[in-house]
N, C-alpha and C positions, 0 to 999 in steps of 0.2 A: 120348284125346279129340282130339288133333291129327289123327290119322288119320281119324276120323269127320268132322271139320270139312273136311278136304281132300277127302274122298270126296263130301260133299254139295256143296261149292263147285264141283266139276267140272261139275255139271249145273244151274247156276243159270239162272233165266229172264233174258232180256234186260232190261236196265234201260231202261225207257221211261216217263218221267214222265207222258206223256199218259194212261197206263193208271190213273193215280191219280184221274182225274176220272170217266170213264165217259160213256156215251151220255146225251144230254140230250133232253128233250121239246121239240118244236117247237110254238109257239102261233100259231094263225091268227086274225087280227083283221079286223073289217069296216071299212067306210069311215069309221065314226064312232070308231074306235079301241077298240071293244068286243071282248073275246075271244069267239070263237064256236066254236072247235074246238081240240083238242089232238091232236098226232100223236106217237106213240112206239111203239117195238117192245116187247120184253119188259120193259125198264126205264123206268119213268116217273120222271124225275128233273128237278128244277129246282135249279140250284146257287145258293147264297146265301152271303153273307159272315158271319163269326162275329158281327159287330155286330148282325145280324138275329136271332140266336138268344138267347132270354131266358136270364138267368143260372140260373134254376131248372132249365132243361133241361140246360144244361152241367153243373151240379152233380149232377144225377141220373145222367148218364153217367159222370162221374168217380167218384162214390160207388159205382156198381155195377160198372163195367167195369175201373177202373184208378185206385185211390185214390192211388197214388204217381206219377201221370202226370207231374206237373211236377218230380219229383225224380229220376227215373231217366233212363238214356240208351237207352231203347228196350226194355230187358229188366229185369224185376223178379226178381232172383235169389232173394229171400226167397219170393216166390210160387211159383217153380219148385221150390224145395226142399220147400215145404209140399205141393205137388201130387205130387211124387215119393213122399214119405212116405205120403201118403194112398192113392196108387195101389198102392204095394207092400203096405201093410197090408190093403187091400181086395182084393188079388190081381187087380187090373184095371189093367194097365200102360198102357192107353189111356183110362182113365176121366176123371180130372179134368185140366183144362189150367190154364195160368197166363198166358194171352196178354194182353199189354198192349194199349192202344189202338193203339200204333204197330205192333205185330205183327199185329193184326187188319186194319189198313189194308194192310199188306204182303200178307197172305193174300188179301184181297179183290181186290187189284189184280193180283197176279202169280202166285198159287198156287191149288191146289185145296183142298178142305175135308176131305181124308182125315186120319186121325190117325196116320200113320206118323211115326216119329222123324226120318226123312230130311227130310220136309216141315217139321217143326218147326224143325230146324236151319237150313234155308234161310230160314224165316220170321224167325229171330233175326238172321241175317246181313243180310237185307234191312231189318230194323228198325234196325240200326246205321247202315246207309247212309241211310235216311230221316232219322234224327236228325242225321246229319252234313250233310245238304243242306237241311233245312227247320227252321224254328222250331217250338216247341211249338204255338203258335196256328195255324200253317199246317197242321201235321199234324192237329190237332183239326178244323180246318175241312174238310180233305179227307175225314177219317173220317166226319164228320156228313153230308157230301154223297154219300158212296160207299155206305154200308152198306144192306143189305136189311132192310126192315120188314114184308115180306109184302104180300099183295094187290097185287102189282105195283109197290109204292111203294119207291123207292130214294132215300135221303137224307131229312133231317128235314122239308124243305119239302113234298115229295110225301106224306110220311107224315101230316103235320098236315092236309093237304087231304083225303087219302083217308079218314082215320079220324074227323076232326072237322069237315071242311068249312071250315077257316079257315087263315089264314096262320100260319106257325110263330111269328112274333113275338107272336101273340095267345093262345098256349097258356097255360092255367092250370097251376098246380102239379100237380094230380091228372092232367091230360092229359099233361103232360111226363113224369111218373113212369110212366104206362102205356106211352108210346112208348119210353122208355129201357129198358123191360123186354123189348121185342120182339126185338131183334137176336140174343139168345141162341138163340131158336128162333122165327123169323118165322112159320112155319106153325103150330107148336104153341101159340103164344100169341096167334094172330090173334083179336082180340075179336069179329069177325063170326062166327067158327065156334066159338071156345072161350072164351066170355065169362068163365066162372068161373076158368079157368086164367089168363087175362089179368089179372083182378082180384087173384088171389093173387100173381102176379108183381109187380103194381103195389105191393102192400103190402111186398114184399121191398125194392123200390127205395126206397120211402119210409123204411123202417127203416134202410137203408144210409145215406140222407141224414142221418137223425137221428144 
């Protein structure tokens, strides 16, 4: 185990906290202060504070992505053990993952999305570093502003505007549940293209919240 950790740590990405945010959309206003145009490259993103995110959206993400978020230090060892057993019994060593919200933030900011064990170990090491440098609420805020929701929307504010034409603070519970289900497969659950899949995923999120 020590040897694997040392091997993975030799090729760690540079620690650059600026990568935890990402590119932001530029807004153009007229002389009356009205927004007339948005400028962005691949990532349409508007950063917001956690106080702007409704509690039911936060609860939806915690229930679905990382139920022990406020109790672990970046890694959920119970989840890892469960995933390893499932993958071994299903004969698919790359099948099920057990990434916490902190690990997902590390992956989105610093790593690729391949399923190699080397990447997973780097993800864990970076998660420990994130937990050492930021509070839980800071990590959750960066995560909600960073992740991909499909249709070019990155972060919950852009996702709320893209899919529902509203501010994130105005999302209803059903809308929040639908958005919380998208990051697992932003293209596969895109409600514009796969409405029934998105609704099925929404039900899973709601059941997780219950």
